[in-house]
C-alpha positions in Angstrom: -106.4 116.7 61.3 -107.9 114.0 63.2 -105.9 111.4 62.1 -106.3 108.3 63.9 -103.6 107.8 66.5 -102.4 104.0 66.0 -102.6 104.7 62.3 -100.3 107.7 62.9 -97.9 105.0 64.7 -98.0 103.7 61.2 -96.2 106.2 59.5 -92.7 105.0 59.2 -93.8 101.6 58.0 -95.9 103.2 55.5 -93.4 105.1 54.4 -91.2 102.6 53.8 -93.9 100.5 51.6 -95.0 103.4 49.5 -90.7 104.2 48.7 -90.1 100.2 48.2 -93.1 100.5 45.7 -91.9 103.4 44.0 -88.6 102.2 43.6 -90.0 99.1 41.9 -93.1 100.5 39.3 -94.5 97.7 37.6 -97.0 99.4 34.5 -100.2 97.3 33.4 -101.1 93.7 34.2 -96.9 93.3 35.0 -97.9 94.1 38.4 -96.3 90.8 39.9 -93.4 92.0 42.6 -96.2 94.5 43.8 -99.0 92.4 44.3 -96.7 90.2 46.1 -95.7 92.8 48.4 -99.4 93.6 48.6 -100.4 89.9 49.5 -97.6 89.1 52.1 -98.8 92.1 54.0 -102.3 91.3 54.1 -101.9 87.4 55.0 -99.5 88.8 57.8 -102.5 90.9 59.0 -104.4 87.8 59.6 -106.6 88.8 56.0 -107.9 86.4 53.7 -106.0 86.5 50.2 -107.3 86.2 47.0 -104.9 86.5 43.2 -106.1 86.1 40.1 -108.6 88.6 38.9 -107.6 90.4 36.3 -104.6 88.6 36.4 -102.1 90.3 39.4 -105.2 91.7 40.9 -105.5 91.1 45.1 -108.5 91.0 46.9 -108.5 91.2 50.8 -111.3 90.0 52.9 -111.8 91.1 56.5 -114.7 89.8 58.9 -115.5 90.8 62.1 -118.5 90.4 64.2 -121.7 88.9 62.8 -122.9 91.3 60.4 -124.0 90.3 56.7 -123.1 94.0 55.5 -119.9 94.5 53.2 -117.7 97.3 52.1 -115.2 97.4 49.3 -112.3 99.9 49.1 -110.0 100.1 46.4 -106.6 101.0 45.5 -104.8 100.9 42.1 -101.2 99.5 41.8 -100.0 100.4 38.2 -96.9 102.5 37.3 -96.9 104.7 34.3 -94.6 104.2 30.9 -92.2 107.9 32.4 -88.8 108.2 32.7 -88.4 109.9 36.2 -86.3 112.7 37.0 -85.9 112.4 40.2 -82.5 111.9 42.0 -83.7 110.7 45.4 -82.8 107.7 47.2 -86.0 106.1 46.0 -86.4 106.6 42.5 -87.4 104.6 39.9 -85.0 101.3 39.2 -86.8 100.8 36.4 -85.6 102.5 33.5 -88.5 104.0 31.5 -91.2 103.1 34.3 -92.1 105.4 37.0 -95.1 105.7 39.7 -95.9 109.3 38.6 -99.7 109.2 39.3 -99.5 107.9 43.1 -100.5 104.4 43.0 -97.5 103.8 45.4 -99.9 106.0 47.9 -102.9 104.5 47.3 -101.6 100.9 47.7 -99.8 102.2 50.9 -102.7 103.9 52.4 -105.4 101.0 52.0 -102.4 98.6 53.7 -102.4 101.0 56.6 -106.2 101.1 56.9 -106.1 96.9 56.3 -103.6 96.9 59.1 -106.0 99.0 61.5 -108.8 97.7 60.9 -107.6 94.1 61.3 -105.9 94.9 64.6 -108.6 96.5 66.2 -111.5 94.9 64.4 -114.0 97.9 65.5 -116.5 97.0 62.8 -119.4 94.5 62.1 -119.5 92.8 58.7 -116.9 92.2 55.8 -114.6 94.6 54.1 -112.6 94.1 50.3 -109.7 95.7 50.3 -109.5 95.4 46.2 -106.1 96.3 44.8 -106.6 96.9 41.2 -104.1 96.5 38.4 -103.9 98.3 35.0 -105.4 101.5 35.9 -103.7 103.7 33.5 -105.7 103.4 29.9 -105.4 99.5 30.2 -109.3 98.7 31.7 -107.7 96.5 35.1 -111.3 97.8 36.8 -113.4 97.1 33.9 -111.4 93.4 33.4 -111.9 92.9 37.7 -115.9 93.8 37.5 -116.4 91.3 34.3 -114.4 88.4 35.7 -116.3 88.3 38.6 -115.5 90.7 41.1 -118.5 91.5 43.2 -119.9 88.0 42.4 -116.7 86.6 44.2 -117.1 89.4 46.7 -120.3 90.6 47.1 -119.8 94.2 48.2 -122.8 96.4 48.6 -121.0 99.5 47.7 -117.4 100.3 47.0 -115.4 103.6 47.3 -112.1 105.2 45.7 -109.5 107.5 46.1 -106.8 109.2 44.7 -104.1 112.0 45.3 -104.7 115.4 43.9 -101.8 117.9 43.2 -102.9 121.5 43.9 -105.4 120.7 46.9 -103.8 121.7 50.1 -102.6 118.5 52.6 -105.3 117.8 54.9 -108.3 119.0 52.5 -110.3 116.5 50.4 -112.5 117.2 47.2 -115.4 115.0 46.2 -119.2 115.5 44.6 -122.4 113.8 44.5 -123.0 113.1 40.4 -120.2 112.8 37.5 -116.9 113.4 38.9 -114.7 112.3 36.0 -115.3 112.3 32.1 -115.8 109.4 30.0 -112.8 108.7 27.9 -112.6 107.8 24.2 -110.1 107.7 21.6 -109.8 107.7 17.7 -107.5 107.2 15.1 -108.7 108.6 11.6 -106.9 107.6 8.3 -107.1 110.2 5.3 -106.4 108.5 2.4 -105.2 110.4 -0.8 -103.5 109.6 -3.9 -99.5 110.3 -3.2 -96.9 112.2 -5.4 -94.6 115.0 -6.4 -94.8 118.1 -4.1 -93.7 120.5 -7.1 -96.8 118.7 -8.7 -99.3 118.6 -6.2 -102.5 119.0 -9.1 -101.5 115.3 -10.1 -102.1 113.8 -6.8 -104.6 113.8 -4.4 -103.1 115.7 -0.8 -104.5 113.5 2.2 -102.1 116.3 4.2 -104.5 119.6 3.4 -107.6 117.4 3.8 -106.3 115.9 7.3 -105.3 119.3 8.4 -109.0 120.8 7.4 -110.4 118.0 9.3 -108.7 118.7 12.3 -109.8 121.7 12.6 -113.6 121.0 11.7 -113.6 118.7 14.2 -113.4 121.2 16.8 -116.7 122.7 15.9 -118.4 119.4 17.4 -117.7 121.0 20.8 -118.1 124.9 19.7 -121.3 124.3 17.3 -122.7 121.0 17.9 -122.8 121.0 21.8 -125.1 123.1 24.2 -123.0 125.8 25.2 -123.9 124.7 29.1 -122.4 121.0 28.6 -118.9 119.9 28.7 -116.7 117.8 26.5 -113.2 118.1 24.9 -112.3 116.9 21.6 -108.4 116.9 21.0 -106.0 115.7 18.2 -102.6 114.5 20.2 -101.1 113.7 16.8 -100.6 113.5 13.0 -98.5 111.4 10.8 -98.1 111.4 7.3 -94.9 111.5 4.9 -91.2 110.6 5.3 -90.0 113.0 2.5 -89.3 116.7 1.7 -90.6 116.7 -1.6 -93.4 113.9 -1.7 -96.8 114.1 -1.2 -97.7 111.0 1.1 -100.6 108.9 0.0 -102.2 109.0 3.6 -102.0 111.0 6.8 -103.1 109.3 10.6 -104.5 111.4 13.0 -105.2 110.6 16.6 -106.6 111.8 19.7 -109.1 111.4 22.7 -112.5 113.0 23.6 -113.9 113.4 26.9 -117.5 114.0 28.5 -119.2 113.4 31.3 -122.6 111.4 29.9 -123.1 108.9 27.2 -125.1 111.1 25.7 -122.6 113.5 25.1 -120.2 110.7 24.1 -122.4 109.4 21.5 -122.9 113.0 20.2 -118.9 113.1 19.9 -119.0 110.1 18.2 -121.3 110.1 15.7 -120.2 114.0 14.8 -116.9 113.2 14.6 -118.1 109.8 11.8 -120.5 112.8 10.0 -117.7 115.9 9.7 -114.7 113.1 8.8 -116.6 111.9 6.2 -118.0 115.0 4.8 -114.4 117.4 5.4 -112.7 114.4 3.5 -114.5 113.5 0.3 -114.8 117.2 -0.2 -111.1 117.0 -0.6 -111.5 113.7 -2.8 -109.9 111.7 -0.4 -111.0 108.1 1.6 -111.6 108.0 5.5 -111.6 105.4 8.0 -112.3 106.3 11.6 -111.7 103.9 14.5 -113.6 105.1 17.3 -112.3 103.2 21.0 -114.8 103.7 23.9 -112.7 103.8 27.1 -113.7 104.3 30.3 -116.8 105.8 30.9 -117.9 108.9 33.4 -117.3 108.5 36.5 -120.4 109.0 38.5 -120.6 108.9 42.5 -124.0 108.0 44.1 -126.0 110.6 46.2 -126.0 108.6 49.1 -122.6 107.0 49.0 -121.4 110.7 48.4 -122.8 112.1 51.7 -121.5 109.3 53.3 -117.9 110.1 52.5 -118.3 113.7 53.1 -119.7 113.1 56.6 -117.1 111.0 57.0 -114.4 113.5 56.1 -115.8 116.1 57.6 -115.5 114.4 61.3 -112.0 113.7 60.4 -110.7 117.3 58.6 -113.7 119.7 59.3 -116.1 120.8 57.2 -113.7 124.0 56.2 -111.4 120.9 54.8 -113.8 119.8 52.5 -114.6 120.7 49.1 -117.8 119.3 48.5 -119.3 120.1 45.5 -115.8 120.5 43.5 -115.8 120.9 39.8 -115.7 117.6 37.9 -112.1 116.7 35.7 -111.8 115.7 32.4 -109.8 113.1 33.2 -110.3 109.6 33.1 -110.6 106.8 36.1 -111.4 103.0 35.4 -113.0 102.9 39.2 -115.9 104.5 36.7 -116.5 100.7 35.8 -116.7 99.6 39.6 -119.6 102.1 39.8 -121.3 101.1 37.2 -121.9 97.7 39.3 -122.3 99.3 42.7 -123.1 102.6 44.2 -120.3 104.3 46.0 -118.0 107.4 46.0 -114.3 108.8 44.5 -112.7 111.2 46.4 -109.8 113.3 45.8 -106.8 113.8 49.2 -105.3 116.7 48.5 -101.1 115.7 47.4 -100.0 119.5 48.2 -99.0 122.3 46.1 -97.9 120.2 43.1 -94.7 123.0 42.3 -91.4 121.6 41.1 -92.9 119.3 38.7 -95.3 117.6 41.4 -98.2 117.0 39.3 -100.1 113.9 38.2 -97.9 112.1 35.0 -94.9 114.2 35.4 -91.6 112.9 35.3 -90.4 114.7 38.6 -93.8 113.4 40.9 -93.3 111.8 44.1 -96.8 111.1 46.2 -96.3 113.0 49.4 -95.8 110.7 52.3 -97.3 113.4 54.9 -100.6 112.0 53.8 -100.5 108.3 54.4 -102.1 108.3 57.6 -104.3 110.8 56.4 -105.7 108.7 53.8 -105.7 105.5 56.1 -108.0 107.3 58.5 -110.4 107.9 56.1 -110.6 104.3 54.9 -110.6 103.0 58.2 -113.3 105.7 59.5 -115.2 105.1 56.6 -115.4 101.4 57.4 -116.4 101.8 60.7 -119.0 104.1 60.2 -120.5 102.3 57.2 -120.0 98.7 59.4 -120.7 100.0 63.0 -120.3 97.7 65.5 -122.7 96.4 68.1 -122.2 98.9 71.4 
């Protein structure tokens, strides 16, 4: 691996930052301490600091030379509502919250790149360091864009990165085109007529209707979708009743759908409405469907993905860059930024992921060994996109 020597010298400092953030996790739109740490670090480097986008977002601006081109680098800052089960010294101090997805590491890596670029300034143009709140299901990226991120900070392109357990340290994954799925969530309320469990003929049982609906929804992927396309329909909750001998009046069904194109997202929503209406009507029940579009598919643009590939291959060697990797059904709100600007999102290997170190696991921890590698990627990307005059 060709970690930048200067950044390798930051290792202890980056680990200290990362573990401090891990010990003080803050969830969506509450990242005030985290934002204070980021802003203070940037200011100490001489980076121009802007705050307030998406409530707790921070954007650092660094200029060098006279070039007019600009690049955006984004890291997410928020934690999850997960009770940590680790017992190491930097475990969460906030009950019921933890950095179970590695955003503490993402923030530390971008701060490492900012330090290197501020010290060396071997680029010509402007770098925007975008520290985003509320990635986990709350759409902080969408809010930053809606509040004028790229109008105020006119990056031509934008790049993101996420750690990926199961990929070896020193390796990266990326692809042009769809990289991560669009995510939607649904809530279906099935209403019947409650009654005595011993006399079901006197009521209209929404439990039976809801159970049939859960099964029928699976035909969206097995019979409505082209077999060469990909999608997921998953029911994750089924709530109804509170007594052993009472048929409830209604049940509530919740879940998520995932797809890689807007067309398939439309197919899933339209099909869910049709099936919900039909199945519940067949059982004599009424139905109400709330279907929410959350994150769009994350789609890397071809030119920027190729640029990221070239930078990564120069950093770790072509054999350690998994080009055209399989896309994942996980969602990511960096997709909103990629709708506004061309760019690329990559996965950096976090190691084997054994012992509970998979994402969103209560025993997860970011691998500190990759901090200087991620920071080096950011730095080399800037120097490649904004080359300094000879």
